[in-house]
N, C-alpha and C positions, 0 to 999 in steps of 0.2 A: 586386800584389798576387797569390795564387793562391786557387783556390779548391778544395773538397775534392770534388770531382765525379769521378766513373768516366767514361770514357771513352763508354759506351755512354749515358749522359745528355747528355754534349755534344752526340754525335750526333741524340736525342732532339730535342732542342731546336732542333738548326739544323734540321734535315727540318722541323719545324712552323713555324721561322721562313720559312725557304722557300717550303713551299705557303702558309698562311693566316696571314698577319703582320699584316693588319689584323689581325684577330678577336682576335689572340692580343696584342698590343699593347695591345686594347682594353680586354683583363679584365686585364692589367698595367696599365694607368691606371684602371679602379676599382677594382685593391686597393691603389694609393696611395691614391687619396682615400677609400676608405674604407666606399662606396658601392656600389650594382649598379642598371644600367638596367633599366627596366621593361621587360618582354616588349607589352604595348600603351602608346599615347603617349597615354592621356587622365590627366594627373596632379592635375585638380584632385578625381575621386573620390574620392580618401581625404578631402580638406577635405570633401564636399558631405556622404560618409556619416558623419564625423566629428560634423557639424553637424547632420544629419536624428538620427541616434544619440542627440546628446545631449539635443536638443527632447525628442524622444517617451520617453525614460527622466525625462527632469524632469515632464513631463505627465502619467507613469503613477505616479510616487511623488506627484505632488499629490492627484491622483485618489484613489487608494488611504490615502496616509498619516493614518490615522485611529483609529490603536489598533493595527493589525497583528495576523496571527493569533497572532504566539508571547505574546503575553500575554491573562491568565487572568483571567475567561470572553472570548475572542475579540469581538475588535467588529467585527459584519459591515458597510461599510458598504454605502451604497443600491446597488438593482439597479443603477441608471443607470449608477453612477461605475463597476462593476465590466466592465460593456457597454465601454463609452465607453473604458477604458486597456485593454481587452483588444483593442477596435476600434485604438488608437493604437499598439500593443506590432505588435501580427501583421501591420499594413499597411507600417511602419515595417521590417519585416524583409523582408517579402516586396519589398518597392522595393529593400532593399538588396542582396538574393538576383538581385532581376532587372535591376539596373541594368547597361546598357553606355550608350558613347556614339552607337552604331547605335537609331535609334527609341528612344532615354530616354522618348518621351512614351506611348510603350505599358509600359514600365515603374512611369511614375506612375501610369496607369490603373490597372495590375496591382493596383498596392499598396491603391491606392483601392478598389476593389471587395472586393480579401480583406479587409481592415480592417472593412468594411463588414458584407461576411456573418458574418464571426466576432464584433464587436459586436452584431447583431443576433440571432444565436443563442444568445448568453449572454443577452442582454435576455428573449428566450423562453427562456430555460430558469428563470429565476428567480435568487433573489440567495444571497450566503454566499460565503465564502472556498473552501468546498468544490468551489463548481463547476470549479475550478483543477484538482482531481484526481482527478476520475470519468471514467467512460468515456466522457459524452458530448465533454468536452473533449480526450480520448485521441483519439475519431475525428477531430475537426474536425482537430484539427490532423496529422493521417495525411493527411487529404484534403490541405490545406495542401500538406505537404512531398511530397505525390507532383504538385501540382499544380505547383509551383515549375520543375521539370526540363522538365515539358511546356510551360511558360509556354517558358522560357530556347530550348529546341528550333523553338516557332514561330516567336519572333522572330526567331533565327537563317535559319530557312528562309524568312521574310518573306511565311508562308501557312500551311495547316492540313495541316501533314506532320509527321511525328514520326520520323527515321528514328532504327531502335534504337539504334545506334551514339553517338549525340549524347543522345539520352534517358537510357541507362545513364551515359554518362559524366559527365555534368550531374549525375545523381542522386549518384554515387559524391563527386562533387568539392565538393556541396554538404554531405555530412556530414563530409569532412574540414575543409570550411572552419566549419563548426560547432565543432568541436573545437580547432581550431586557433584559433579567435577568440576563446573563451572560458577557452585557455589565455595568452592575451595579454593579456586583459584579469587574470587573477589574476597573470600579474607585472606590470602597471601596479600595483595596486594594493600588492604586494607592494615594489615600488620605491617607492608613495607615503610606504609606513608606516617603511620605511628613511631617509626623507629627513628625515619629522618625525622620526625620532628622532636624526638628525646632527644637525638645525636646534635643536631643543630644547637640543644640549648648548653654545648659544651665545646663549641664549637667546633664540630666536627660536620661538614656541609658534605661527606663523599658519596651517601646514600642519596641524599635529596638531589645532589646533580643526576645521579646513575638516574635517578627516577624522570629527568628533563629531557633523557634521548631512548626515541622511538626504538632503536634495536636492544638496550637492555629490557625494555618493556617487554620485546616481543619474546625474549629468553624469558622473562618473568612468565608469563602467560604458557607460554609452551612447557616448560619445565612442572610448573605449577599441576597445568590439566592432565599432562605426563606422568607424572610422580602419584597424583591424585588417582587416576584411573588404575595406575599398578597396585598402589597400596589398599583400594578398592577389591581390586581379584582376588587378593591375595585373604581377605575375609568372604569368600563366596558366603559362609553362612550367614554371615548379617545381611550382605545384600541382598537376598533370596528372604529372610527376613522384612527388609526394608519392602524388596516388591509385595508382598504380601498383602501388608500392612496399606500398602497405596492402593491395589487393587481392592482390598474390602474399603476403605471410605470411599474409592468413585463408586463401590457397590450398594453404598446406601445410597444413591443421588439414582440409582435407576428409579424407584417410585416415583420420584420426584418431578425427572423428566417423562416417567409415561405417562402419569395422569397428565400434565402438560399437553404432550400431542393429542393423546385421546379427548380432552376436552377438545383441543383447536380442530382435532376430523370431525368429532360430532358437531363441531356448531359450525364445521362450513357448509352441509348444505342447507342453513337458515339462513347465511351470512351471504354466500355466495363468491366465487370466485373473482369478482369486477371489486369485493372489498380488498382482492391483496394488491392488485394492482395499482389500484387507489393511493391506497396506505402510502405505497414507497417502492421506488424503481430500484430497491435489495431484495425482494422476492427469490429468487434465484440463489443468491450467496447467503440466507436467513436459512432456506427449506436445507439446503445441504450441510450447513454447518450443524443444521438441527440431525440431520443423518446423519452425520459422522458422530456425533455425541451418542446417537442413540447406540450406533454400533459399539464403541467404546466399554461404554457404561452396563450393555449388555453382556460383552464380552469378559467385563471384570466381575460377572456375577457367577457362568457358566466354569470359569476358569480353564485350568491347563487341561482339565479332566473330568471325567465322572469323580473321581474320588476327592476333587477338588470344588465342585459344584458346591455352592450355598443352599443350604437347605432352610432357611426363613422364607415361609410361604410368600411374603409381602415382597421380598426381593423375587423370589423366582417368577412370581407374575410382572411386577414392574420387568422385567427384561424379556417378557413373553410378550407384552404390551409397545416394549421398544421394537423388538422385531417383527411387530405383525406391522407397525406404525411406517417399518423404513421403507417401502414398498407405496405406500399414498402419497409420500411426500417426496419420494422422486419422480413418480406420475405429473404432481402437480409442476413440481420444477424442471419438468419438462415441456410442460405447457407453459410456462411463463415465458422460457429459454423461447418457445417456437412464436408467441405472439411478440418479444422484443424484436427477433429476427425480421420475421414478416412485417413491421409496422418499420424502423429502420437500418436493414440489411444487416450482412456480416461485418462483426468486426474480431482481434483479434479475441478479446476476452469472451466473448459470443460463442466461439467456435472452442475456446477452453471449457466454456461452461459445458456446452453439447456433451464434450468428452469426459468430465465430471457428471453429469448428470446420467450418460449411457453405463458409467463403471457402478454408481449409487443404484439403479437402477437392477443391475444383475445383481445387487446383493442382497437388495430388496427381492426378488425373486429366490433366493437360494433359501433366503432366512422365511418365507412364509411356505416352500416347500419341505424347510427342515419342520417347520410348526406342524402342520398337515400331517406329515408322515410320524414324527417321532410324541408329536402333542407335549404330556408334561417333560418327555424327556428328549427333548429337541436338540439338546447340545450335542447327542451323541452323532445326530446328524448334521448338525451345521457344523461343526470343529472340521471334517473333511473339505468341506468346500472355503470354509476358510482359508485353508493352504494352498485348493487348486487357485481360488480369487488370487492370492498374493503373490504367487507367479506370473499370473497375468497382467495384475496391475505393476510389478516390476519390467514387463516387457513392456508394456504399450507407454511407462512414463521413459522407460530408455529410448525410443524411438519417437516421442514426441520432443525429448531433448534435443535430438538433432534437426536437422533443416530437411531433412526430406522430405515432410510433411509443413509445408509454408504456411503458414495461418495469415500470416501476414499480404502474401501473393492472393490467397483468396478474397480476403477481405477487401481488397485494393481493386482488385477486378470487379465485386460484387458493390461495393460504392460509385463506383466512378460509371459503373452502369447506369446507377440510379441516376445518378447527376444526369449523364447526358442523353438521358430519355425523357427527361423533367420530373421523372416520380419525383425525384428531391430536387427544391430549388437550390441554386445556388446560396442563398439569402440563410436557407435553414442546413446548411452541408456544413459537414465538421471537417474544415480545412486544417483545422490543426491538428487532428489523430490523422489526415492523410499526412502532413507532412514530420511529425516528428512520431508519432506509433506505429507507424504500419511499416517501417523501416527502409531498407534500399528499395522494393515496389511501390509503396508511397511515395519516394521522392521523384522517381522515373515516372509514375503517373501524375505528379504535380510538374514534370518538364515540359510532361507531353498536353498535356492541358493549357499549359501557355500560347499552343499554338492553334487555340480551339476557334471553330468559326463564330460559336458562339459569345460578342463579343464580352458581354457580363462574367462570364467563368473565364473567358483569358486573361480581363483585369484582375479578377478577384486570383485567379494561379497567380499574375507576375509579383500582386502584391505579397503572395505568404511567401512566395518562394524568395523574397531578399531579407526575411525574417530569419532572425537566427534561436528564438526561442517559440512555445506555445502564448506564450502571456503576449507577446505583441501581437501575436494571430489573431489571438483572443482582442486587444484591442482595437483591429481593423476590423472585428465583430460588430464590436461595440460602436465604433463610428461609425459604418455604415447602418446600421441599427438605428441611432440620434441623426443621422441625414436622410432616411428616408421618414423619421416621424418631423422630420423641424419643417416638411411639405404644408402640414397641416396646423401649424402653427405664425407660418410667413409669410406677411405680408407684402406684394411685390412691388414698386413704385417707380415709372408714374404708370405703367399697364402692368398687369401682371403677368407674366411669361414664367416659362420654365425655368428652372435655375440650375447649372451643371453640378454633376454630382461632386466634383471636384472643390466646387467653392461651398456647397453644403455642409460638406467635411469639414473645412475650416469653417464657417459659422457654427458649428456645432461647440466648438471652445468657447469656456468660461467668459472669454472676452469679448466672446462675440455674442450669440444669441445664446449662448446656454446651451444643458440638456434637459431644462424643466419642461416635462408638455405642457404646464398650466400657462407660461413665460411665453407669451406672443411676443413678434420681433420684427420689426420694417426693414426693407433692405431698398437702398437704390441701385438699379441694375437696370442695364437694355441689352439686348439679347447683341452679340460679340463684341461687348465692351471689354476693355480691358480693365478696368477699375470697378469697384462698387463699393457703397457704404450701408454699413448697417446700425441700426437703433433700436434696445432691448426700446420694448412694451413697458416694462415695470421701473427703466428707468427716468423715460419720460412722465409715467405719471406719479415718482416721487420727486422729480422735480417742480412738477406743475402746483405739489399738495402744499400748503398752508404751512408753513414750521410749527403756528401756535391751534392750528386744526383738531378739533376733538373727537376721539373715537367715541365707542361704545361706554355709557356712563359716566362721562366726563373725563378717559382717559386719554391725553396726547400718544396722537400718532406716529410712533419711531418709525424715521423711514428707512427701509433697508435697502436702499442703493446701495452699490458699492463704493470709494470713496474714489475711484477714476471711473466714473461714470461718463458716459459720451458716446460716440458715433465711433467706430471703428471702421479702418479703410482699407481694403483688401486690392491686389494689385494682379494680376494675370501673365504670369511668363510662359509662353508656349502654352501647355494642357496642364498647366497648374496655378494653383491660387496661394497668396501669402498674404497673411496681415502684417502692415505697415507698420499703424500707432493706433494707439488709444487714446482720445482726449479725454481730459477733465474739465468738470463744466464748474463755474462760480455759481454763486446763490443767483436767483433772479428775483426782480422786481414783483409787486401782485399782478401790474397790469399786462407785465410779460408772462407769467401765468397764465393769466385769463386769453393771452394771444395764442399761449405753447396748448391751451385745450382747442382751442376753439381750430384752428390749424391742421389740430391732429386729427380732429372728425372729420373734418374737410380733405383731406389729404393732403394740405399744402404744403409742400416739402420742395424745396429748390435749394442750390448752392449759389452763393455768390460770391464775388470777389469784391474783396473788404481790406487791401486788395489782395490778399491771400486769398484761397477757398475756406470755406467752414460750411457746416449745414445749419441751414434755416428751417426752423418749424414751424409755421406761425407767423413768419416772419422774425421768429425769437431765434438767437445764434443758440445752438448747442456744442457745447466740447471748445476746443481751443482750434485755430486755424490751423490747416494741414502742412501748409509749410509758408 
């Protein structure tokens, strides 16, 4: 049998066999078996990590499965449950990434320490599902993510030594591993559901039934993630190659982002900083995101060391531009944050922004110094700075993850001081943030404001305290605003007098005067009265309009009066006003419509006993009798 291959191909195969026969034959044997040999020799690692991952995921599921945050209202587990689940999850993950046959007990101790610290921090911060998506948690997990490659390097060195190439390589490898393991876990679930559907075709429903249980899904997630972590760790050569591919792809983007940032900074003196504040309220997050992107892409170009630094001049210049742009972007972000704080005071998010801006500025200064000292060889100067800053960021993140420095307390004190001094009016004050964003200090301050000597502040504080979520507080603010604007379009009869806020709040309902700023409204009210009657001007206009009236170009005018158009009656009980009913209106005769128009113009409105009470406008009854 003859094979369809060229002479060149045959010669290449012969040369390969001549010079590396054992390796090539081994690869061919590997292809026949359908598997490939691991770079490392510890075949038990995938099994160990699969078991640890499955058990850890099952423990976390059992601790937290009390209803879950997807239910409404969400059921918060006890504080100790969230803390213990966090300790088990972070400890197991840290152990998995740190485990090697060499000095395996170190990995066990590292996992225990990380889990204990994470659990204690979460317990210290209090309970609730919200702990997992706030800045405290982000700081904690950032510290852990930095600590893992530092530990891996120290373990390999068997000493407190941190060669930059090893630390940087471990950090990138861990990122690739994290993404690859979750991808593998997703494939496992897709395969499980595919098999369950296949088994269903022949009446075997056991796999489908298992997938309906949270405990089984937890086992599957933990085992899949742990097994994939172990398998990939056993193929360290493939993993390193994949890491190099990722960094090489990212490095290609360095000139693109560098050119964009350069254009931005060059154009800024001509556009002015005011353009930044007018365009968006997210100036600081956007600028900090650009700083993070610049740091990632610049480090992708300079690599782990001089031997890995990319030599392409376009990529090198792009990385230098990114390094140069870091400090100006951080300074602009600092200005933006300072302006927001000066205008609106402190909030936890703005204090976190201050921290991030400070760290970004530190990186910007370090990269600028490296460029000045090293010029084209700036990478050799910036790598030690990266390592030192990594320790700083990890330490700062760990401290900020704890309640030692309470941004909630600082923000509460500043915002309440601005409110009580009159710098912020009660109408513009963010009551929802005080009640739901500032934690226990905010709730305590809200309770104290209920006894404020300022009647408006006390009333707003009492109203907010009775609400269970921020949407109800926002509804109070909207109602307050609508009630204030109602004064401009409300005509009070028989004499124009001030209308109590409680009544105006009721009038803004769509069944009363509504919220349309163009829709005028009439109110029958006298000071101290326990009853009031409202009538929308739009209702009167539509009732007075001839049904056959023609509009522009002969098009009939369509009445937009609602079906129940008529007078609405309100009654006071103590300091509270309540709407009693809304009266429908029968069609009017031409004479009644004319009298209605004349009475509206003259302000001739009274209530007659007929024998029941009823609203009359110009002698024409509007709506049904009250009773």
